[in-house]
C-alpha positions in Angstrom: -13.8 -7.2 15.2 -11.2 -5.9 12.8 -10.5 -2.3 11.7 -9.1 -1.2 8.4 -8.2 2.4 7.4 -9.0 3.2 3.7 -6.6 5.9 2.4 -5.8 7.7 -0.8 -2.1 8.2 -1.4 -0.2 10.7 -3.5 2.5 8.8 -5.3 4.0 11.8 -7.2 6.9 10.8 -9.4 7.7 7.1 -8.9 10.9 5.1 -9.5 11.6 1.3 -9.4 12.0 0.2 -5.8 15.1 -1.6 -4.6 15.7 -3.8 -1.6 16.7 -1.8 1.5 15.7 1.5 -0.1 15.2 4.1 2.7 14.3 7.1 0.5 13.7 7.5 -3.2 16.4 9.2 -5.3 16.3 13.0 -5.5 13.4 14.1 -7.7 11.2 11.1 -6.8 8.4 10.8 -4.3 7.6 7.1 -4.2 8.8 3.7 -5.4 6.9 0.8 -7.1 7.4 -3.0 -7.3 8.4 -5.1 -10.3 4.8 -5.3 -11.5 3.9 -1.7 -10.7 1.0 -3.0 -8.6 2.5 -2.0 -5.2 3.7 1.5 -4.3 5.8 2.6 -1.3 5.5 6.2 -0.1 8.0 7.7 2.3 6.3 10.7 3.8 3.2 10.9 6.0 1.9 14.0 4.1 1.3 11.7 1.1 -1.5 10.0 2.9 -5.2 11.1 3.0 -7.3 8.9 5.3 -10.9 8.6 3.9 -12.8 5.9 5.8 -12.6 3.6 8.8 -13.9 0.2 8.0 -14.9 -2.2 10.8 -15.6 -5.8 10.0 -15.9 -9.3 11.4 -14.4 -12.4 9.9 -16.2 -15.7 9.4 -15.0 -18.9 11.0 -16.0 -20.9 8.0 -13.2 -22.4 5.9 -12.7 -20.9 2.5 -11.3 -23.1 -0.2 -9.1 -21.7 -2.9 -9.8 -22.4 -6.5 -6.1 -22.0 -7.2 -3.7 -25.0 -7.2 
C-alpha cells in the first residue's frame, strides 16, 4: 500500500530557480524550473493539504512507448 498527499500550493510571485537556492530573492515567494512546469515553495504556510490517496501498485510490467 502506498500513500500520496494531494495538496494545493500558493506560489505567489515566482522567479527563475537557481542551483543551491535556499530562499527566493526579496519580494518573491517561490521559484520555477526552466520549463515553468515545476515550482519550489519555501514556507509551509504555502501548502494546503486536500486529500490523502491510498493505492496499490501492480506487479505487471509496463512497457514504455517512448524510445
